[in-house]
N, C-alpha and C positions, 0 to 999 in steps of 0.2 A: 381654311387650312392652307391655301396658297399664300395668304398674307403672313401666316405664322411661319411657314417655311422661309419665305424671304426675310422675315425678321431675324431668324436665327442665322441665316446665311450672312446678313449685314453684320451680325455680331461676331463673325468669324467661325461659326460652327460649320463642320462638314455634315450635311444632312443625308440620311438614308431613310427611305419611305418604304415600309413593309406593309403589305396588305394580303389578306386571303381571298379577296374579291376577284372575280373574273375581270379581264380587261374589257374596255369599252371603246367603240370607235370615236366617241366624243371625249375621251380622256385627255387631259393635258400631257404633253410630252415632257416628262420630268427630266429626261436626259438633256433637253435643251436648256433646262434651268440649272444644270449641274447637280442634279439629285439622282442618286442611285436608287432604282426601284428594286425591291426584293419581293419575291413571291413566297408568301408564308402558308404553311399547312396548319390547319386546326388540329388540336388534340394530338400533337406530334412533337416528339423530343428533338426533332431537327432544329427547332427554334432555340432549345437550350444551348446547343453547340454554337449556333450562330451568335446568340447574345453574349455568351461567355467569351467568345473570341473577340467581339467588338469592344466590350467593356465601355459603353457609352457614358458620357457625362450626364446626359439627360435622356429619358425616354418619355415621349408623349403618346398617350392613348387617345384615339379618336373615338369618343363616346364610351359609355360605361361597359358596353358589351365586349370591347376589345380589352379593357382592364380586367374583366372577369376571366377572359380567356388567357391572357399573357401576363397579368400583373404578378401572380405568384412565381412565375418562371423568372421574371426579371429580378424580383426580390431575392430569390434563391441564388441565382448565379451572378447577380450584380448588386449586392446589398448596399453599396455606397452610391448608387446611381440615383439621381433626382428623378422622382416619378411624378409626372404632371398629367392630369386628366383634362382634355379639351371637351367640355360638355356639349359644345355646339349650341344646343338649347336644352332645356330640361324635359326629358322624355316623360317624366312622371307628371309634370304639370300639363303637358299636352294630352296625355292619357286621361288625367282626371277631368279635364274639360270635355274631352270627347265623350266620356261616359256620362257626364252631366247633360250634354247636348242630346244624346240618344235617349236619355230618361226624361228629357224636357223639364229639368229642374235646376235649381241653383246648385253650384258646386259646394260640397261639404266634406267632412272627415271621411265619410265612406268612399268618396272618390279619390281624396288626396292620399290617404294612407293605404296604397295599393301595393300589390306584389312588385310592380314596376318601381314604385318609390323605394321599397325596401332594398331592391337591387341597386338602384341608382345612388341613393344616399350612402349605402355601404361602400360603393366604389369611390365616392367623394371622400369619405372619411379615411379609406385605406391609402389614398394618394397623399403625397406631400403638399400638393397644391392643385386646386381645380380652377380652370378658367371659366368665368361666367360672363355670358355675352350681354346680359341686360341688367340694368340697375334694379328693375322690378324683381327679377329672379334672385338677385343678391339678397334683397330684403325678404323675399318669400321663403328662401331656404333658412334664414335665421328665425323667421316668425313661426314657421310650421314644424321645422325639424331641429331647431337650435343648433345648427351647423356653426361652429366657431368661425368668426370672420378671418382668423389667422389661417384657415384652410382654403380661403377663397380669394380670387383676384378678378376684379372687373376688367374684362378685356373684350370690348366690342369689336366691330369691323375696324380695321386700321386702313384708312384710305388717304390718298395724297391730298385730298381737299379740293382738287381741281374739277369743278363742274365743267361741262362741255363749254368751250369758249364762246360759242354762239349758238344759243338755243333758239329754236324756231318760235316765232310769235304765235299768238292765239289764232290769228287769221290764217296762217300757213299750216296749221295742223288740222287733222280731221280724225273722226272716229274714236272709239274707246278702246282700250287695251287691257287684257288680263293675261298674266304670265306666271308660270310655275310648273315644276315637275309634276306630271300626272300621277307618278308613283307615290307622292307624298299626300297622305290622307287629308290634311286641311286644304290643300290645293284642289283635290278632286271634289271635295264637298263644296267648296266655293264655286266651282264650274257648274255643278248640278244645281246649286242654289240660284245662280245667275240664270241658267237656262230655263228653270221651271218657274221661278218666282219674280225675280227682279228684272231681267231683260225684256220679257214681254211688255211690261208697263212702261219702261224707258223707251222702248221702240215705239210704242203707241204715241208717246208724246213727241218723239223725235224720229219720224218715219224715214228720214234720209240717213240716219246714223247707222254705223255697224259696230259690232263688238268683235275685235280680232283676238282669238284665244291662242296663245303660244304656250308651249311647254315640251319638255323632253319626254320621250317614251309614251306617246299617246296610245292607249289601248283601243281595241274596236269599240268599246262602249263610249269612248270619248269621241272618236271620229263619226260615230253615228249621230252625234248631237249637231253635226255640221248642217247648217240650213241657211244658205246665202239669201233666199227669198225673205227670210225673217231677220236678216242682218246679223245672224249669229254664225261667225266664220271661224271654224277651227283650223288653225294654221300649222299646229304642231311644233317641231323643232325650229328654233330661231338661231341662225348662224351667228348673229350679233344682237344680243338682247338689248343693249343700249340704243342701237340704231332704230329698232322697231318702236321702243318706248318713246324715243325722242321725236318721232313723227306723229305720235298720237296726241290727242288733245287732253284726255283724261285717263288715268289708271283706275280700274275698279278692283278692289281686293276685299270682297265681303267674307272675311275669315271668321268662322263661327267657333273655331277651336284652334289650338296651336300654342307655340311658345317661342322664346327667343326673339331675335330681330328678323324682319322679313326683307329678304334680299330684293324682292320686286319693288318694295317701297324705297329702298336705298337707290335702286336703278332709276326710279321715278324722280327722286330728289336730285340725282346727279345730272339729269337731263332737263331739269326745271319743269317736269310734268306734274301737275297737281293731281292728287289722288282722293278717292272716297274709299274709306275703309271702315273697319269696326274698332272698338276699344282695344280688342285683342291684337288687331293688325298694327295699331299705332303704338303699341307698348314698347317703350324703351327708345323710341326714335328721337322725339323732340324734348324729352324731359318733361317739365311741368306745363309747358305750353305746346300747343299743336298748331303752329303757325304756318305750316306748309302743306296741310291736308285737311280734309273734312271727315269728321267721325260720325257714324250713324249706326246704331245697334238694332233698329227696327226696319223691316222691309220698306214701309211707307216713307220713313225718313231717308233711307238710303236712296230710294228712287228720286225723291224730291231734291236732295242735294246733288245727285248725279246730273240731273236735268238742268238745274240752275247753274252749276259749274260749267257744263258744256256750252250753255247759251250766253253766259253773262261775262264779258271780259273784265268788267270791274271787280268781279269775285276772283276770276282766274289769275289775273296778272300779279296781284300781291302774293298769292299762294305760290305761284311759280317762282317769284323772286326769293321768297323765304325758304323754299325747298332747296334752291340752289345753294344758298348760304349755309344751310344746316350742316352739310357734310363736313365743311371745314371747321365748324364750331364744335361739333359733337364727336366726330370720328377721325380726328387728326392722327395720321400715321406717326408723325414725329412725337406727339405727346404720349399716345398710348404705348408706342414702342419703348420710349424711354422709361415709362412706369413699369412695363414688364421686365425689362432688363434689370432695373434697380431691385425689383421684388425677387428675381431669381438669384441675383448676386447676394442679397441679404440672407436668402433661404439657404443657399449653398454654404455660406460661411458659418451657419448656425444650425446645420441639419440635424446633428445629433440631439441637440436640446429640443428643437422643433418636434422631433419624433417622440421624445420623452413626454412632451406636453400633450401629445395626441394619443391618450390612453385608449380611447374608444377605437381609434384606427388600428392600434396594435392588437386589441382584442379581436377585432373583426378579421384582421390578417391571420391571426392564430387559428380561429375557429372556422370561418366560412371558407377561407382559401384552402384549408386542408381538405374540405370535402370537394372543392373544385379540382384540387390537384389529383385526388384519388379517382374521381370520375373521369378526368382526362386521361389518366394512366390506364384506366380500365378500358376506355374507348380505343386507345392506341393499341392495347394488346388484343382486343377483340378484332380490330382492323387487320392486324398482322395474321391472325388465324383464318380470316375470310378470304 
């Protein structure tokens, strides 16, 4: 989101950021970026007055839940405004994989065509354009839901391509690292999987090694896993994620479900830190080749590759080099920012025809958003009486 904000600022837009969420002590100071922060109320017509007064050129919704809440209001009071959905990652894909994992079976239509998918795909179709962070997810949306490519735009992380100028050598690094927000389901599952299955065997083979587990908002159930005697060290919040990853020899990311691009593996690549992850973790990062990390989908294979990578510089060094180069090759800010600018300009110049071509989106806006509108108005009226 910060990359997108900077992108629009560089294109000359004045950016306002509205959110119904509570503030956090770890939040970015938007004022320092020249961004006006707006506090929004859910199910409240105060947003109508705000958006009608602003008449923005573009409104971007952060995930489909925000489009459900505010999309109909934007369309009603700013019909000419370009509406963009930033999916971040596909919630319906993550949900489907989670359900399959819990049932210990392969993913199939029962998991894919869920209520979450109905809501998310509807939001994608209602918007003029949806930003998709992974090439895999671009293909997945077209394969399973027949979403027209004209509604989608591939927009991964936009990074300046500069890996840390001097990454530490194999010999100057020590220990494993795992990092990720504890409130995010795939991250918490990975921590539990590490603690119960993977780490005991890695530690048995590497008795001097430690696993340092970082992440925001560690709940008591996470801090209770802290066991320094066994080398499992729960560190919690990291003031500087890149710094702690850069000092580690190997990143462990045994993600068993999830979607999108994994920021932790981008951090590892930027610091030249080789990783061991799963096929889901590696998705969308290196394209057809996986030259900067090792992939293992079984516990035994994951342990074996983690131990070998930690011990053998001849495996570690080329992976570290390839990881550092990947950022510039795959996630160039200059390249992807230019593509996004071009796509928005083309869409803005032909918005009426684009919407006429999107019949299913118009149909969904007519039907489903009416029910959302009436529900929101009922909630607002109810709140006034209470």
